[in-house]
C-alpha positions as CSV (number, residue, x, y, z in Angstrom):
1,X,7.9,-1.4,24.1
2,X,6.7,1.4,21.8
3,X,3.0,1.9,21.5
4,X,1.4,0.0,18.7
5,X,-1.4,1.8,16.8
6,X,-4.5,-0.4,16.9
7,X,-6.9,0.6,14.1
8,X,-9.9,-0.7,12.3
9,X,-9.0,-0.5,8.6
10,X,-10.8,-2.2,5.7
11,X,-8.5,-3.9,3.2
12,X,-8.6,-2.0,-0.1
13,X,-7.2,-3.7,-3.2
14,X,-5.9,-2.1,-6.3
15,X,-9.3,-2.4,-8.0
16,X,-11.4,-1.2,-5.1
17,X,-13.3,2.0,-4.4
18,X,-14.6,3.2,-1.2
19,X,-18.4,3.9,-1.4
20,X,-19.9,7.2,-0.1
21,X,-22.8,9.2,-1.3
22,X,-22.1,12.9,-1.8
23,X,-25.6,14.1,-1.0
24,X,-27.0,16.9,1.0
25,X,-29.2,14.3,2.6
26,X,-27.3,11.0,2.6
27,X,-29.2,8.0,1.2
28,X,-28.8,4.5,2.4
29,X,-26.3,2.8,0.2
30,X,-24.9,-0.7,-0.2
31,X,-21.3,-1.3,0.9
32,X,-20.0,-1.8,-2.6
33,X,-20.9,-0.6,-6.1
34,X,-19.4,-0.1,-9.5
35,X,-20.7,3.4,-9.3
36,X,-18.3,5.8,-7.6
37,X,-20.5,7.9,-5.4
38,X,-18.4,10.7,-4.0
39,X,-18.4,14.2,-2.8
40,X,-16.7,16.4,-5.4
41,X,-13.9,18.7,-4.4
42,X,-15.3,21.9,-3.0
43,X,-12.2,24.1,-3.1
44,X,-11.3,23.9,-6.8
45,X,-10.0,27.0,-8.4
46,X,-12.4,28.0,-11.2
47,X,-11.8,30.7,-13.8
48,X,-14.3,31.7,-16.5
49,X,-17.5,29.8,-17.4
50,X,-19.7,32.3,-15.4
51,X,-22.2,32.5,-18.2
52,X,-22.2,28.8,-18.9
53,X,-22.8,28.0,-15.2
54,X,-25.7,30.5,-15.1
55,X,-27.2,28.8,-18.2
56,X,-27.0,25.4,-16.7
57,X,-28.4,26.5,-13.3
58,X,-31.4,28.1,-15.2
59,X,-32.0,24.9,-17.0
60,X,-31.8,22.7,-13.9
61,X,-34.0,24.9,-11.7
62,X,-36.5,26.0,-14.3
63,X,-38.9,24.2,-16.8
64,X,-41.6,21.7,-16.1
65,X,-41.8,19.3,-13.2
66,X,-40.9,16.3,-15.4
67,X,-37.6,14.6,-15.0
68,X,-35.1,16.4,-17.3
69,X,-31.4,16.4,-18.1
70,X,-28.6,18.7,-19.2
71,X,-25.4,17.6,-20.9
72,X,-21.9,19.1,-21.0
73,X,-19.7,17.7,-23.7
74,X,-16.2,18.3,-25.1
75,X,-12.7,17.0,-25.2
76,X,-10.9,15.7,-22.0
77,X,-9.2,18.3,-19.9
78,X,-11.3,21.3,-21.0
79,X,-13.2,21.6,-17.7
80,X,-16.4,19.6,-17.9
81,X,-16.1,18.2,-14.4
82,X,-14.9,21.6,-13.0
83,X,-18.0,23.3,-14.5
84,X,-20.3,20.6,-13.2
85,X,-18.7,21.0,-9.7
86,X,-19.2,24.8,-9.9
87,X,-22.9,24.2,-10.6
88,X,-23.2,21.5,-8.0
89,X,-21.9,23.7,-5.2
90,X,-23.9,26.8,-6.2
91,X,-26.1,28.0,-3.3
92,X,-29.2,28.2,-5.6
93,X,-28.7,24.5,-6.5
94,X,-28.2,23.6,-2.9
95,X,-31.5,25.3,-1.9
96,X,-33.5,24.1,-4.8
97,X,-32.9,20.3,-4.6
98,X,-33.7,18.2,-1.6
99,X,-31.0,15.7,-2.5
100,X,-27.8,16.1,-4.5
101,X,-25.6,13.1,-5.5
102,X,-22.4,13.1,-7.5
103,X,-21.4,10.0,-9.4
104,X,-18.4,9.2,-11.6
105,X,-19.3,6.8,-14.3
106,X,-16.1,6.3,-16.3
107,X,-15.9,3.1,-18.3
108,X,-17.7,0.9,-15.7
109,X,-21.1,1.5,-14.3
110,X,-23.9,0.0,-12.2
111,X,-27.4,0.9,-11.0
112,X,-28.6,2.9,-8.0
113,X,-32.0,4.4,-7.1
114,X,-32.1,8.0,-5.9
115,X,-35.3,9.2,-4.2
116,X,-36.8,12.6,-3.6
117,X,-36.5,15.8,-5.7
118,X,-32.9,15.2,-6.7
119,X,-30.0,16.5,-8.7
120,X,-27.8,13.7,-9.9
121,X,-24.5,14.5,-11.6
122,X,-23.3,11.7,-13.9
123,X,-19.7,12.6,-14.6
124,X,-17.6,11.2,-17.5
125,X,-20.2,9.0,-19.2
126,X,-18.5,7.0,-22.0
127,X,-21.3,5.2,-23.9
128,X,-25.1,5.0,-24.3
129,X,-25.1,1.5,-22.8
130,X,-24.2,3.0,-19.4
131,X,-27.1,5.5,-19.7
132,X,-29.6,2.9,-20.8
133,X,-28.7,0.6,-17.9
134,X,-28.9,3.4,-15.3
135,X,-31.9,5.5,-16.4
136,X,-34.5,2.9,-15.4
137,X,-33.4,3.5,-11.8
138,X,-34.2,7.2,-11.8
139,X,-37.8,7.9,-10.7
140,X,-39.8,10.5,-12.6
141,X,-42.2,11.8,-9.9
142,X,-42.8,15.1,-11.8
143,X,-41.2,17.0,-8.9
144,X,-38.5,18.9,-10.8
145,X,-35.7,16.4,-10.5
146,X,-32.8,16.9,-12.8
147,X,-29.8,15.0,-14.2
148,X,-26.6,16.8,-15.2
149,X,-24.3,14.7,-17.5
150,X,-20.7,15.3,-18.6
151,X,-19.1,13.4,-21.5
152,X,-16.3,13.7,-24.0
153,X,-18.6,12.2,-26.6
154,X,-20.9,14.7,-28.3
155,X,-23.3,12.2,-29.9
156,X,-24.0,10.6,-26.6
157,X,-25.6,13.7,-25.3
158,X,-28.0,13.7,-28.3
159,X,-28.9,10.1,-27.7
160,X,-29.7,10.8,-24.1
161,X,-32.0,13.8,-25.0
162,X,-32.4,14.4,-28.7
163,X,-34.5,17.5,-28.3
164,X,-32.0,19.3,-26.2
165,X,-28.8,21.0,-27.4
166,X,-25.8,20.0,-25.3
167,X,-23.5,22.6,-23.9
168,X,-20.1,22.6,-25.7
169,X,-17.5,24.3,-23.6
170,X,-15.5,27.2,-25.1
171,X,-11.8,27.6,-24.6
172,X,-10.7,30.1,-22.0
173,X,-9.2,33.4,-23.2
174,X,-5.5,34.2,-22.8
175,X,-6.4,36.5,-20.0
176,X,-8.5,33.8,-18.2
177,X,-5.5,31.4,-18.6
178,X,-3.2,33.9,-17.0
179,X,-5.7,34.4,-14.2
180,X,-5.9,30.7,-13.6
181,X,-2.1,30.5,-13.7
182,X,-1.8,33.3,-11.1
183,X,-4.3,31.6,-8.8
184,X,-2.6,28.2,-9.0
185,X,0.8,29.8,-8.3
186,X,-0.7,31.8,-5.4
187,X,-1.7,28.5,-3.8
188,X,2.0,27.6,-3.7
189,X,3.3,30.8,-2.2
190,X,2.6,33.8,-4.4
191,X,3.4,35.2,-7.8
192,X,7.1,35.7,-8.3
193,X,8.6,38.4,-10.6
194,X,9.1,35.8,-13.4
195,X,5.4,35.6,-13.8
196,X,5.2,39.2,-14.9
197,X,8.0,38.6,-17.4
198,X,6.8,35.3,-18.9
199,X,3.2,34.8,-17.6
200,X,1.3,35.9,-20.7
201,X,3.7,34.0,-22.9
202,X,3.2,30.8,-20.9
203,X,-0.6,31.2,-20.6
204,X,-0.9,31.7,-24.3
205,X,1.2,28.6,-24.9
206,X,-1.2,26.4,-23.0
207,X,-3.4,26.3,-26.1
208,X,-6.9,25.5,-25.0
209,X,-6.9,23.2,-22.0
210,X,-7.2,24.4,-18.4
211,X,-5.5,21.1,-17.3
212,X,-2.3,22.2,-19.1
213,X,-2.3,25.5,-17.1
214,X,-2.7,23.5,-13.8
215,X,0.1,21.1,-14.7
216,X,2.4,23.9,-15.9
217,X,1.8,25.8,-12.6
218,X,3.0,22.6,-10.9
219,X,6.2,22.7,-13.0
220,X,6.9,26.4,-12.4
221,X,6.3,26.2,-8.7
222,X,9.2,23.8,-8.3
223,X,11.5,25.5,-10.8
224,X,14.0,28.3,-10.3
225,X,12.7,31.5,-12.0
226,X,15.6,31.6,-14.5
227,X,14.2,28.4,-16.0
228,X,10.7,30.0,-16.7
229,X,11.8,31.4,-20.1
230,X,12.7,27.9,-21.3
231,X,9.3,26.6,-20.3
232,X,7.6,29.5,-22.2
233,X,9.7,28.7,-25.3
234,X,8.9,25.0,-25.0
235,X,5.1,25.7,-24.8
236,X,5.1,28.1,-27.8
237,X,7.2,25.9,-30.0
238,X,4.8,22.9,-29.6
239,X,2.8,22.7,-32.9
240,X,0.0,20.5,-31.6
241,X,-3.1,21.6,-29.7
242,X,-5.7,20.3,-27.4
243,X,-5.3,16.8,-26.0
244,X,-2.0,16.1,-27.8
245,X,-0.6,19.4,-26.4
246,X,-1.6,18.4,-22.9
247,X,0.2,15.1,-23.3
248,X,3.3,17.1,-24.3
249,X,3.0,19.1,-21.1
250,X,2.6,15.9,-19.1
251,X,5.9,14.7,-20.6
252,X,7.5,18.0,-19.6
253,X,6.2,17.7,-16.1
254,X,7.5,14.2,-15.8
255,X,10.9,15.2,-17.0
256,X,11.2,17.8,-14.2
257,X,10.3,15.3,-11.5
258,X,12.9,14.1,-9.1
259,X,14.1,10.6,-10.0
260,X,12.6,9.0,-6.9
261,X,9.2,10.5,-7.7
262,X,8.9,9.2,-11.2
263,X,8.2,5.5,-10.4
264,X,5.8,6.7,-7.7
265,X,3.8,8.7,-10.3
266,X,3.8,5.9,-12.9
267,X,2.5,3.5,-10.2
268,X,-0.9,5.2,-10.5
269,X,-1.2,3.7,-14.0
270,X,-2.5,0.2,-13.2
271,X,-5.2,1.5,-10.9
272,X,-8.6,1.8,-12.5
273,X,-9.4,5.1,-14.2
274,X,-10.9,7.6,-11.8
275,X,-10.4,5.2,-8.9
276,X,-10.2,6.7,-5.4
277,X,-6.9,5.3,-4.1
278,X,-6.4,5.1,-0.4
279,X,-3.2,6.9,0.7
280,X,-2.5,4.0,3.1
281,X,-2.4,1.5,0.2
282,X,-0.1,3.6,-1.9
283,X,2.4,4.2,0.9
284,X,2.6,0.4,1.7
285,X,3.1,-0.5,-2.0
286,X,5.6,2.2,-2.7
287,X,7.6,1.1,0.3
288,X,7.5,-2.6,-0.6
289,X,8.6,-1.8,-4.1
290,X,11.7,0.1,-2.8
291,X,10.6,3.4,-4.2
292,X,10.8,5.3,-0.9
293,X,14.2,6.4,0.2
294,X,15.0,5.6,3.9
295,X,16.5,8.3,6.1
296,X,17.4,8.3,9.8
297,X,15.5,11.6,10.4
298,X,12.0,10.3,9.3
299,X,9.9,7.2,9.5
300,X,9.6,5.6,6.1
301,X,5.8,6.1,6.3
302,X,6.4,9.9,6.7
303,X,8.8,9.9,3.8
304,X,6.1,8.1,1.6
305,X,3.6,10.7,2.7
306,X,6.0,13.5,1.7
307,X,6.2,11.9,-1.8
308,X,2.4,12.0,-2.1
309,X,2.2,15.6,-0.9
310,X,4.9,16.5,-3.4
311,X,3.0,15.0,-6.3
312,X,-0.2,16.8,-5.1
313,X,1.7,20.1,-4.9
314,X,2.8,19.6,-8.5
315,X,-0.9,19.2,-9.5
316,X,-0.3,15.7,-10.8
317,X,-2.4,14.0,-8.1
318,X,-5.8,15.2,-6.9
319,X,-7.1,14.9,-3.4
320,X,-10.4,13.1,-3.2
321,X,-11.3,12.6,0.4
322,X,-10.0,14.1,3.7
323,X,-9.7,12.2,6.9
324,X,-12.1,13.3,9.7
325,X,-9.0,13.9,11.9
326,X,-7.2,15.9,9.2
327,X,-4.9,14.8,6.4
328,X,-5.7,13.0,3.1
329,X,-7.6,9.8,2.9
330,X,-7.9,9.1,-0.8
331,X,-6.5,10.5,-4.0
332,X,-6.7,10.0,-7.8
333,X,-5.3,11.3,-11.1
334,X,-6.9,12.9,-14.2
335,X,-7.9,10.6,-17.1
336,X,-5.2,12.0,-19.4
337,X,-2.6,11.5,-16.8
338,X,-3.8,8.0,-16.2
339,X,-3.3,7.2,-19.9
340,X,0.2,8.8,-19.7
341,X,1.3,6.9,-16.6
342,X,0.2,3.5,-18.0
343,X,1.9,4.1,-21.4
344,X,5.1,5.5,-19.8
345,X,5.3,2.7,-17.3
346,X,5.0,0.1,-20.1
347,X,7.5,1.8,-22.3
348,X,10.1,2.0,-19.4
349,X,9.4,-1.6,-18.4
350,X,8.4,-0.5,-14.9
351,X,5.1,-2.5,-15.0
352,X,2.5,-4.1,-17.2
353,X,-1.3,-4.2,-17.0
354,X,-3.3,-7.0,-18.4
355,X,-7.1,-7.4,-18.6
356,X,-9.4,-10.2,-19.7
357,X,-12.5,-8.2,-20.4
358,X,-13.0,-10.0,-23.7
359,X,-12.4,-13.5,-22.3
360,X,-9.6,-15.8,-21.1
361,X,-6.4,-13.9,-21.6
362,X,-3.2,-15.2,-23.1
363,X,-1.0,-13.6,-20.4
364,X,1.9,-14.2,-22.7
365,X,4.2,-11.6,-21.0
366,X,7.8,-10.8,-22.0
367,X,10.2,-12.8,-19.9
368,X,11.8,-9.6,-18.5
369,X,8.5,-8.3,-17.1
370,X,9.2,-7.0,-13.6
371,X,5.8,-6.0,-12.3
372,X,2.5,-7.4,-13.5
373,X,-1.0,-6.1,-12.6
374,X,-3.9,-8.3,-13.8
375,X,-7.6,-7.7,-13.9
376,X,-9.2,-11.1,-14.4
377,X,-11.8,-13.5,-13.2
378,X,-10.4,-15.8,-10.6
379,X,-11.0,-18.9,-12.7
380,X,-9.3,-17.3,-15.7
381,X,-6.3,-16.4,-13.6
382,X,-6.1,-20.0,-12.2
383,X,-5.9,-21.4,-15.8
384,X,-3.3,-18.9,-16.9
385,X,0.3,-20.1,-17.5
386,X,2.4,-17.2,-16.5
387,X,6.2,-17.6,-16.8
388,X,8.1,-14.4,-15.9
389,X,11.1,-15.6,-13.8
390,X,12.2,-12.0,-13.1
391,X,8.8,-10.9,-11.8
392,X,9.1,-8.9,-8.5
393,X,5.4,-7.8,-8.2
394,X,2.2,-9.6,-8.9
395,X,-1.1,-7.9,-8.2
396,X,-4.4,-9.6,-9.2
397,X,-7.7,-7.9,-8.9
398,X,-10.9,-9.6,-9.9
399,X,-14.0,-7.9,-11.2
400,X,-15.7,-8.5,-7.9
401,X,-14.7,-10.3,-4.7
402,X,-14.7,-14.0,-5.7
403,X,-14.7,-15.6,-2.2
404,X,-17.4,-18.2,-2.8
405,X,-15.2,-20.7,-4.6
406,X,-11.6,-21.5,-3.4
407,X,-8.9,-21.5,-6.1
408,X,-5.6,-23.3,-6.2
409,X,-3.0,-21.0,-7.6
410,X,0.0,-22.5,-5.8
411,X,1.9,-23.1,-9.1
412,X,2.7,-19.3,-9.2
413,X,4.5,-19.5,-5.9
414,X,6.9,-22.1,-7.3
415,X,7.7,-20.0,-10.4
416,X,8.1,-16.5,-9.0
417,X,10.9,-16.8,-6.5
418,X,11.8,-13.1,-6.6
419,X,8.5,-11.6,-5.6
420,X,8.5,-8.6,-3.3
421,X,4.8,-7.8,-3.7
422,X,2.1,-10.4,-3.9
423,X,-1.5,-9.2,-3.8
424,X,-4.2,-11.9,-4.2
425,X,-6.6,-10.2,-1.8
426,X,-9.6,-10.7,-4.0
427,X,-9.2,-14.5,-4.4
428,X,-10.1,-17.2,-1.9
429,X,-7.0,-19.4,-1.6
430,X,-9.0,-22.2,0.2
431,X,-8.9,-23.9,3.6
432,X,-5.2,-24.6,3.8
433,X,-2.5,-21.9,3.8
434,X,-0.3,-22.5,0.7
435,X,3.0,-23.6,2.2
436,X,4.8,-22.4,-0.9
437,X,4.3,-18.8,0.1
438,X,6.8,-19.3,3.0
439,X,9.5,-19.9,0.4
440,X,9.1,-16.4,-1.1
441,X,11.7,-14.9,1.2
442,X,12.0,-11.6,-0.7
443,X,8.3,-10.7,0.0
444,X,7.8,-7.2,1.5
445,X,4.0,-7.0,0.9
446,X,1.7,-10.0,1.1
447,X,-2.1,-9.8,0.8
448,X,-4.5,-12.7,0.3
449,X,-7.9,-14.1,1.4
450,X,-8.8,-17.6,2.5
451,X,-10.9,-19.9,4.7
452,X,-8.0,-21.4,6.6
453,X,-8.2,-21.3,10.4
454,X,-4.5,-21.1,11.1
455,X,-1.2,-19.7,9.7
456,X,1.8,-22.1,10.0
457,X,4.8,-21.2,12.1
458,X,6.9,-21.2,9.0
459,X,5.5,-17.7,8.2
460,X,8.6,-16.5,10.1
461,X,10.6,-17.5,7.0
462,X,9.4,-14.3,5.4
463,X,12.0,-12.3,7.2
464,X,11.7,-9.3,4.8
465,X,7.9,-9.0,5.2
466,X,6.8,-5.4,6.0
467,X,3.0,-5.5,5.3
468,X,0.8,-8.6,6.0
469,X,-2.8,-8.3,4.9
470,X,-5.2,-11.3,5.3
471,X,-8.9,-11.5,4.9
472,X,-10.2,-14.4,7.0
473,X,-13.4,-15.9,5.5
474,X,-14.2,-18.6,8.0
475,X,-14.4,-18.7,11.8
476,X,-11.4,-18.1,14.0
477,X,-8.0,-17.6,12.6
478,X,-4.9,-18.5,14.7
479,X,-1.6,-16.8,14.1
480,X,1.5,-18.4,15.5
481,X,3.8,-16.8,18.1
482,X,6.5,-16.8,15.4
483,X,4.8,-13.9,13.7
484,X,6.6,-11.7,16.2
485,X,9.9,-13.0,14.8
486,X,9.2,-10.9,11.6
487,X,11.4,-8.1,12.8
488,X,10.7,-6.0,9.7
489,X,6.9,-6.3,10.0
490,X,5.4,-2.8,10.1
491,X,1.7,-3.5,9.4
492,X,-0.4,-6.5,10.3
493,X,-4.0,-6.1,8.9
494,X,-6.4,-9.0,9.5
495,X,-10.1,-8.7,8.6
496,X,-12.7,-11.2,9.5
497,X,-14.7,-12.3,12.5
498,X,-11.9,-13.1,15.0
499,X,-8.2,-13.9,15.1
500,X,-6.0,-15.1,17.9
501,X,-2.4,-14.2,18.4
502,X,-1.9,-16.5,21.4
503,X,1.1,-14.6,22.7
504,X,2.0,-14.9,26.4
505,X,2.3,-11.7,28.4
506,X,5.8,-12.2,29.6
507,X,6.9,-12.7,25.9
508,X,5.2,-9.5,24.9
509,X,7.0,-7.5,27.7
510,X,10.4,-8.9,27.0
511,X,10.3,-8.9,23.2
512,X,12.4,-6.4,21.3
513,X,11.2,-7.7,18.0
514,X,8.1,-5.5,18.0
515,X,10.1,-2.3,17.5
516,X,9.2,-1.8,13.9
517,X,5.5,-2.7,14.1
518,X,3.5,0.4,13.5
519,X,-0.1,-0.8,12.9
520,X,-2.3,-3.7,13.9
521,X,-5.6,-3.6,12.1
522,X,-8.5,-6.0,13.1
523,X,-12.1,-6.2,14.3
524,X,-11.2,-8.3,17.3
525,X,-8.0,-10.0,18.5
526,X,-6.9,-12.0,21.5
527,X,-3.4,-11.5,23.0
528,X,-3.1,-14.4,25.5
529,X,-5.5,-13.7,28.3
530,X,-6.7,-10.3,27.2
531,X,-8.8,-9.1,24.3
532,X,-8.5,-5.9,22.3
533,X,-11.4,-4.7,20.2
534,X,-11.2,-2.0,17.6
């Protein structure tokens, strides 16, 4: 029998973020928060903004001891976060502040207290309500603490600190754009001759946003050099500038993607803006959706990882966190790319996203909807009357883990017979496993939570199942022997206090059905007479 990887892995749904505090001295933090505390990327390529960085560092390290703030504002994609990161990583800043913390605010926010003389970076603040809710948590101990804020909304900076003039970023010069293009191409193997022929023309055509240079470099690095002239002409012929021009470049980059990478990129759309997405989650979902092409030479997980690395290499996906053992742990995409992916995915009928931020949603989806992602309170979803007979994927993420009250949503199992992906991992399905699930024989990916203490033997009916994720909310969970009849099962991830597989040793040794199982994830499990802990 091939060795089975036994790992301790926390289930992460499509609306989740892992919580870490990117501080020189790490503060004690709660396990979950709407704030995305993270360590910014330390190896970003930065061109220009030397004077601007010096100005901000002077403001942050000088002045009175009272709590003070500095704002960087301008359009998306111009480099606000990059400049903030440059300042955050500066040796003078590291030496001056006892504690540094980086937090992405985006369009959701929460509260957190930071102690000591601190530098707190609030990245991508959208409205004054977020600031008003957070500022009461920031102690003013007259010890020189500072807050650095980035936003695309100019008037917000004035509302935060009326007496201080915010820093508006300038556009890079053509020479600086060329330098950035050269550095991004050098990361991918050097500067080819075509760069000297068309480089200045291409850099000038990027028209104001460093993000367009980065994305363009991703296109050029994967294009034969005789195609560079066409890209240069396309850039120069575009009559729009700024954000609209960047969207045009995104369209061009999407056009040059291999056909099998296009749905993988668009699949980032329904994740929350700026969300740190675990690579493990992406690979399992892509595989279940049928996006990953199987080959005899590689495991399908390795192929999925190749897809992720390809998108990273094209500067469409950004690395967020590295594994301690090497490799990538989480990733995300830029705000503008997130908007593009969601719009494109909807236009091409790849998937749809629905929210109920304003109340109980209608959920009146077109009958040909294939993949549906819903952000909803559990009780609202329970009352919904979805009818999409062709639906192949249903992912429901609540605003928070709603495990206190069980919900009966069994009606959806009787309607959607073609589901390949079903993720209800944030909803408590109650004390009894819904037997209707075992009729969904097309399922590849199943995730849910519940207080049930056993899974019925009919789970073996899901003969296509590849990923099985279950959050046990109550006591001991018993899995039947028939789980090993799921010959396509590659990942079994059970979280909770304890679960029992009750599998006899002689069956384990003689079974050939385990050949595809790659990962068992649990806190503690019992295999017959022996226990494994992880």
